N, C-alpha and C positions, 0 to 999 in steps of 0.2 A: 373818517377810522383809519389810522395807521397801521400795518399788518407787517411781523417781524416773522421768519424763521430762525428758528434757534437749535442747533444739535451740541450745546453745551462748550463748546470750542470758540464758534465764531457766529457773530451778531450782524446782521445786515436786514438794512431799511430798505427792502424793494417790493413793489407789488407783485405778488403771484402770478399776475397774466404776463409780467415782462418775463418772467424767468425761460431759461432757454429749453429745448427738449430734453438736452443732456440731463438738465437737473431732475428728472422724471424717469432718468436709465441707472439700473446698479449696476457697476461694474465688479468683475470678478479680480482675481490676481492677477497682476498684470504681468506677474514672473512663472506662473505655472508651466510653463512650456519649460523651465528652466529647471531639470528633475533632480540635481541634486539640492537645488532650495527646497524644492517641493519635501524631499527626502528630510531634509534637516528640518522641516517645519511640522509635519504632520506625523506624531508618535507613530501611531499604528503602522505606518509604512516604513518610517526607522526602524521599529522593533524588527519588522519581520524581515528586512535587509538583513538588518544586525544577527539575527537569528539565522540566516543561510548563509554567511557570512563566518560565524561561530559555528556552526555545522560541520564545515568543510574542512576548518584547520582541527577541529574535533575528533573527528575521522582517524583511525588509527591506520598509519603508511608506515611501508621502511621502502629503503633503497638497496639494492643488491647488484650485485656483477650478472651482466646477463648471462653466462655461462651457468647452465643446469644444476641443482644442489647448492649452489654457492650460498655463503651464510650471508645476512644481513650487514654490511656497513653502516647502516644508520636507521635507527626507528625514530617514530614519535614518541618512545618513551625515553627517548634519552635527552638529557638537559643540553647537550652541546654536541655539535658536530665535531668527525673526526677530522683529523689533519687534512687529508686527503680532499674534504668534501668542506674545507673552511670557506671557501668564495659563496657558500650557498648557505652560510650560515642563517639566515634570514628568511628560510625555506618558510617557517610556519605566517611570520608577517606576511608575506608575498601571496599563500595561498589566500589568506583573509580576505586582501585586497584584493586579487583577483576575484574569489566570487562576487564579494560588494560591487567592483565595475561589470562584473556580468549581469547584475540587476541592474545597473542602471547605464551601460553603455553597451554591454553583449560583446566586449574584446576588453584587453589587457595587455597593456605593453613592458617586458622586462628588458633592461637593456644589459649587454655583457661587455663587461669592462675588461679586454683583455690586452697581452700582449702575443707577441709572435707564437709564443710556447703553449699558453696557458689561458684559460680564463681565470681572472683576477677576482673578481665581484660580479654579484649580479644585483643590480638595483631598480627600482620601483619607478617606471614613469608616468607622470600626469596622463592618463588618455585624452583628455580636451586638446593634449597640447600636439597630438601624433596623428596623422594620417597617412596610412598607406598610399602607396604611389601603384597604380596597374599599369599594365600594358598589354594592348591588344592580343602581342603574341608570345611575347615571354612571361606574362602573367606578372606575378609580386616582383620588382624590380628597385622599390626603396622605399625608405620611411622618411616623413618629414616633419621635423618637429620646430613648431612657433616657439621662440625664447622671448622673454619678456620686453627687451627692448626692442619688440618689433623685427629683428631679424631671424630667420630659419636655418636650422641645421639639418641636413641630409645622413641620413644612416642605411647601410647594407642590412640586407635580411638578414646576414648571417651576425650583423651586431644587436638585433632585435629579439626575444622569443617572443612572438605574435600569438598570443590565445584567444581565440575567439569564434563563436557562435555564428555558423553560418548562416544566413538567409536564405532565402530564396533565389536571389539574384547571388553571380558569382563573385562580387568584388565586394560585397557590402554586408554586416553582419545583421543579425535577425534584430528584430523588433526587442528591444529590451523589457524584460517584465516591468519596470516601472513605470515604463511609457506607456503601457497598457493598463497600468493603473493611476495615470494622473487624474485623468476625469474625475475619478470616485475621490482620489486624493483631494483634488480640488474644493471638492464638496466640505468636505474636511476642515481644509483648510481656511474656507472664507467663514466657516460657522464659528472655528475659533478666532477669526479675526474680528468678528463680529463682535463676540464676547468681550473681548480687549476694550475695542474702540468703546463698547456700550460703558464702563466700568472706569475707561479714562477720561471721559466727558462728564463722569460723574452719577452715572447710572440712572441718566436723562435718557428717556425716548426720544426723539425726533418732535421738536414741540412748534407750534406755530401760535405765534402772543398777538392779538390784538387788544390796540390800546384806545382807548377811547378818546374823542374830541381830534384837534388837530395839533400835537406839540410841537413846539419849537425845535429847533437844532440841537438847543443848547440841553432841552428837556429830552430828547432822544438820546443825547452822547451821556446824560446822567444814566437813563435807563440802562443803555449797554455796559456802562462799569458797574452797574450795581449787578446785572446778571451773570455778568464775569468774574465778580470777586465772590457771590455767594453760590454759585454752581458749578462753575468748572472745575474739572478733576474731580477724584474718586473724593480730596480731601472736604469736598464740597457737597458729599452725597447726602440727601435727606435731609438738608437745612431747612428750616424755617425763616421767613421774612417779611414783613409786614411793609404795603405801600401805600402813598397818598394816591395815586391816580388810579383808573382802571385799566388794571390789565389781565387780560382773561387768556390763559394756556389752555391752548387747543392740541392735543396729541394726535399726532398725525404719523407717527414711527412703529415700529414694534421694540419689546423688549425681550428678556432671555428666554419668556415662556416659549417664544415661537422657537424656541433649540430643543423643546422638550418633544421631537419628533423622534424617538427612539429605531420605530422603524425605519425609518431614514440612513439614519448613522449608521445602524446596524448592517442594514443592506449594502451600504460603502465598503463598511471594513469587510466584509464577505467580499465585495468583489475586488479590492485590494488583494485580500488573502488569496482569492484564486487566481491573479494575474500573478502575484510573486511566487505562488506554488507552496505557502505555508498554510497548514489549517487554521482556522482561527482559534482552534481551544489551544493548538501552542503560543497564540500570542498573549490571549488573554488570560491562559490558565483555568478554563470554565467549562472543563469536559464534564459529560455528565455523570461519568464513573473512571474508572482505574482503566477497565478495558477499554472505552472507547479511548482516550488517552493513550493508551498503550499502541491502540490499532491504528489512532491518526499519526502517531511517530513513524509507524512502521510505514505507514502509505507513503509520508510525508518523506522518507528514507528513501524509499523503491523506486517516488514516483518523480522524486527532483534533485534529492541529492548523489544519490548513487548514480544516476547517468551523468550529471556534470562532471561529477569525478571523474567518470571512466574519461569522457572527453578530453579533461584538463591532462589529465595523465599522458594522454597518447599527446599532445601536443607537446609536454614538458619533454618527454622520452625521444619525442622525433627530433626537438631541435636542438635539445641540450643535453641530455645524458646520455644519449643511445650513441653518440659519437667517443664517449668516453667509457664508453663498456659498461653504461652502469642503467638501474630502471628503476624509476619510481610504482610503486606497486600501491594503492589505496585497501585495506582490509574491512570493508563494512562486516562483514561476519563476526567481527570483533566488537561490536558495537555492542551494550548493554541492553539496546531494545531488540535483538535478536538471538541472545546467551537465551534467554528463558524456550527458543524454538529451538537453537541447538541441544539443550537440555534434552528436551523433549526425543527430539532425532534420535538423540544418544541411547536412550532407553530404547528405543525402538530400533537402535540396531542392535544393541544386546538382546532383544527379544528374537528379532531374525536369525542371528546366527549362532544364540541357545537352540534354536528350533532346527538349526543344520544348515541354514542357506549360508552360500559363502561368503567370506567378507567381502570379496570384492561385488557379488552380487547387490548384496544387503546395503552398502553404500552408493551403488549407484541406484537404486530403491529409491532412499533417500535423499539422494543429493546432498551427501556429504562432500564439505570443501576440504581441497585435495592440495598440497603444497604445490607451486608452480612447478611446472613440468613432470609433475607426477600423473599417472592412470590409474584409473581404477583396478587396472589388471595387473597392477604390480602388486595389489594387495593380495595375490593368489599365492600361496606356497607351490613351487616348484612339483610336479605330478612326479611322485616316487615310478623310478621304473619297475614294471611289472615281473612277478617274481615268479619266474617258470619254475616247474617242477623239477626237482635235484633227484638223480637217481646215482646213488653211492655205491662204489664197487666194493664187493667183499672183502673184505680182508685175510690175509694169508694166514696169521695167526687168530687162534679163537678169542671171538670178541668178549668181551666183560657182560654180563647181564645185564645191564642198566643201558648198553647203547640202544640209542633209538631204533625203528627200524624204517630205511629210507622209504618203504611202501607206505609205511601211516603217514609219515610225513607229506607224501605228496598227496595222500587222501586228504589229510587236513585243508591243503594248499584249496584242493578240487571242492570241498565240502562249503569253505569259505565261498567259491565262484557259484556254487550252486543257490546257496542261501539269497546271495545276492541277486540271482537271475529270477527266484520267484519272488522276491520283493517287490524288483518294478514291473511284475507284471503275475498279481497272484491268481491262480486258477490256471495255470499255465498247463499242457501236457509234460509232466515230468520224463516222456520217452524222448522228446524233442533234444532233452538236455544231454549233448556229446561228452561221456563220462569215461575215465579211463580206470580209475582207480577205487570207486566208489563203487559197493555192493546195492544189490535192490534192496536190501534189509535196510543199509545206510540212507538211501534215497528215501524209502517210506518215513524213517524217522525225522527225516529232516524235515518232509511235508507237513508231518504231524505235529512237529514244533511249529511250524510257522502256522498251521490251522489256529493253534493256541494263541498265538501270539496278535494274533488277527482279532480272537473273540476279545483277547484285554486289552486291546488295543480299541473297539468297537465299545467296550465298556468304560474305560476310559475318556471315550470321545464323550460318553451322552455328559459326564460331569464338564467336559472343554465346553460343550454347548452351551450351558448353563451359565460358566463364567463368561463367554462370549457375549451372550444376552447381557447379562449385568453389565459388562464394557460398553455394549451399543446402546441402553439405555442412560448411562451415565452421557456417553455422546450426543444422545439425543436431547436429553437436557439441558445439555451446553449450548448444542446449535439451535434451544428454543430461545434461550436467554438472546444469542446474538443475533438473531433474525429481528426477535421484539426489540432490541434496540435503535436496530435500522428501520422496523415500522416507525418508532416512536418519533424517533427525529424525522421522518418523513410528513406524520400527523403534525407535529408543532410546525412543518413548512407550511402544511398546509392552513392551519390555523392562522398562523401570521400574515398572508398571503391572501386571506380570502375575500372576495367582493363578490357581491351580486353582478356587476357587468360582467368580470370575468367569469362565472359561473354561468350565465345565458349565454356568452356567445361559445362554449365549448361544445355545444349541442350542433352547431353550424362547424365550427373548427377542428376537424379530429386532430389537426397535427397539435393545436394545444392541449386537447384532451387527452392524446398520447405521452404529453410531456407531463401532465398532472400525474399519470399513470405509471410513469416511468420510473424505475427502483431507483435508490440513491445506492449511492457506492457500499456504503456499510451492508445495507442488505444482500446484496450481490455478492459480496464478498463472502459475509456469513453462509449463506447457501450454498456457493461454488465450496467453502471450504468444509460444511457438512457432510457432502456429496463423496468430496473426494477423500477424509477421512474415514466416513463409511465404507469406500471400496479398500482401502488401507487396510482397515480392521478386518473385511472380508477376505483378504488375500492371506491375513495373517493368520486366520481360523484354519485355512484349509491348509496351511503348513503344519499348524497342531495336528491335524488330523493323520494327514498322508504322508508328512515329511519330505525332504528336497530330492530324494534319489526319484529319478526319472522326468525332473522338471526343468523347463527353462525357464526359471524365476524373471529372468530379464524380462521373456517376454510374456509372461503370465500380470508382473506389473503393471508393463508398459501397456497392453492391453485395456484393464482396467481402469486406470488413468487415462486413456483417452475416451472409453466409456463416460467416465467421469465428468471429463470437461465437456464433452459434444451434450452429454444430459445436462450440466448445469447452465449451458445458453439455451435450451429448448425448454427447460421447465421456468427460467428467469423469464423468456418470453411469454409463455403460457400464464405464469401470472401476471404480467403485466396487461395482457390482453385481457381476461376476468377482473382486474381489478377496472380496466378502459371500460369492459363494458357495464359492469356494477356502478360505476360512478354517474354514465351517460343515464340509467335509468333511475340513477336516486337522486339527478339534477332535473330529467323530467317530471318526477313527480314532484318535485318540490316548485318547480315552477306552476305545476297544474293546481298544486294546493292552497299556492299561495301565502306559507308559511313564511317565519321570520328566516335570515342566513343562517343564526346558530343553529337548527333545528336540523337543516341541512348539511351542518358541521359533525353535530352529533351522531346522522343518519350513516357518514363515510366513516366515521368511527371504526367500524365494523371491517374494514379492509385493513384497518391498521393494529388489530387485536391481538392479545397473546394468544388466546384461541386459535389463532389462523397461524400464527407462527409455529405454535407447539405443534399443529396437524400437517405444516411442510416441513419440519426437522423430522417426525417420528415418522411417517411416510417415505420419505424419500432417503433417510438414513436406512431403512428397512430395505428401499429399493438396490441403493449401492451395495448395501453391505452385501445381500442376495446376489446380485449382478457380478460382483466379485467372485463371488465362493462359486458361481457357474462355471464363468470364465478359468478358474482356475482347475477345478473339477475336470471340465471337457479338455483342459491340454495337458493336463497330467497321466494319460493314458493309462491309469489306473481305476478310473471309475467307469461303470456303463450307463451311469444314470444319477440320481439325486431322490434324498428321502425327503418327505415335509415331516416340520416341527410346529407346533402350535407352542404358545405359552404355558398351555397345560393350568391354566387357571381360571377363575369364574369369569374373565372378561374375554375367552375365544368365544367368540360371534360363529353366527348359523354358516357363514360363508367356508371357515377356516376348520371349524371343528371338524366334519367331515374327513377331512383330506389328512391326520394328523398321523404319521407312519406312513403315508401312502408312496410307492417308489413309481416313477416314471424316468424310460430311457429319456436322454437329451433330446429335446426337439420336440416331446411328448406334452400333451397338456395336462396336469393335476384337474384340471374342470374347464369348462368353454372360455376361450381367452384368456386362461390364466394358466402361465409357463413357470411362474417361481412368486414370491412375495414382492411387491406388497399387493395383495390381492385386492386390496380395498384402500380405502383412507385409513391413517391411525392403525396399519396391518402391524402385527409385533412378530408375524410368524419368520422361521428361518429354514435353510436346506442344508443337508449334508450329504456328502459324498457317497454312493451306492457302490459299494465295492463290489467285484464279482465271485 
């Protein structure tokens, strides 16, 4: 019996036992070390690199003179470069090529074509042809360019704008992102090559042909011709033929069904996206919802494109533009994905200013962008000169009856000073105010009016508290949604990668268990944002109640935000520890009970549920809101302590109900172990400043 091995293109009549060892070994793409070929062949990698290049060239920028307050001479919105920058008219394409080259090579080369007086043109050079030459003492001394004819050309450092991402070594660029993605890309490349080859050979799996008897060489040649005619190439796919001799095909290879492993291909796409620094949702346009897509885009710019733009900007300025007295500046704050944040901050800025906070302090609290060279202090108007009491000499001639009395004018000025003095420290001993023109009756009347104003302010503050609690409830609701989005993504990853062996090993491998319990970036960002926004809202409420007088609002806001950042880190660590302990217990019970894997996955869902996200959001927003209140009240110098307020509805619990309306000095407990809300999980209480 003769045996043939047939793959749709070749037909060989050889005994199987005589095949060499290499016949049983699969070979990958022999050129997968060529990153450019891999990037050109793997659609996901190619698109990820293109997105990065497009993102940099699409970021707003401007070129301005180095001098402060100078207007831009060229911006990204201008169609053409001005005459003085005509040598750089291809800047957008240079930026695109630079970012793409950074993905593939971590370096880019621009050639400055110039005469003795000036630069005439800036031209892109193939990075594959360029080699920087370094000296141990002098550093970078030249560039060597390999030409097509095998010759080499040398350039001085002044001839080349060398834009590179430095690695751990002094003279070599960092490992390019595409190289880190090459192995994962190679898997996708080979999968595509397998599919293309399968159809090229007529959609036929590798097949062993068994022929009855001992056919002659002529018969074997006829059989070869017959197979080639009917089954070679896609045109011969799914053909049917009848033969006289006994030919039995035996399939020994795989077909397209072997490529249906979506878990593998999705994992490799995620590996590529991680290495390139582009969220998979931006490449595949498959974000779960608009909020997730928006957050992915912001994270992408903050963590990938903005750092790249700053490094590239510095090197272009240092090597090319600064000697000409010019400066390139990227302006990521003008990107559409950040404009919503800018709008939100502008509303908050207006609220702060309307509450009495100065322009400079409000701008610094919110981190508003200022033009180059401008400081927050520049927003402040110059302080007016203090008005001294004016004494007017009595006129020689009789004064008209309507002439204002000099003493009345001085008394009015002093009355204003006394009112401000009282407002800064309510309850002060009025006898300690040094006055010259005010009478005892005047001071008594001013004190009475100040007390009435305080009563009105207290009444108004009750309404302000109700409004603040509504804002806080809205913040808690949004925080619940954001945290739950992170939980859902983590639970989805858990379901996708779950297997029995991995879970069983976790009880002996603390590192693997901690990795599973580790919060993903979406969850961490949502929790940190909720606490920070809760603290900001708490500061705003304190402003509404007490006004800006007597406060260093920069210090108050800084203290509240410092607490928020530290507490966020501690809280996330605590959540991860709780999740880790819960998973450990669930896995141990699962192993002991012998239930199927699906039962364990369902049991673990409680750690990623909406109820848990809501509990964290309500508790921690309440906590941050109250902490910021207390920081502001303590630093104001106006408050002696704080007053507890409950939600005043049917949801008030046995812990918080008795505390409603209670006053405590700073540092005193409202109840054992309770200095402020949140007194317990899901606590909705708040505090207000206790005026003396």
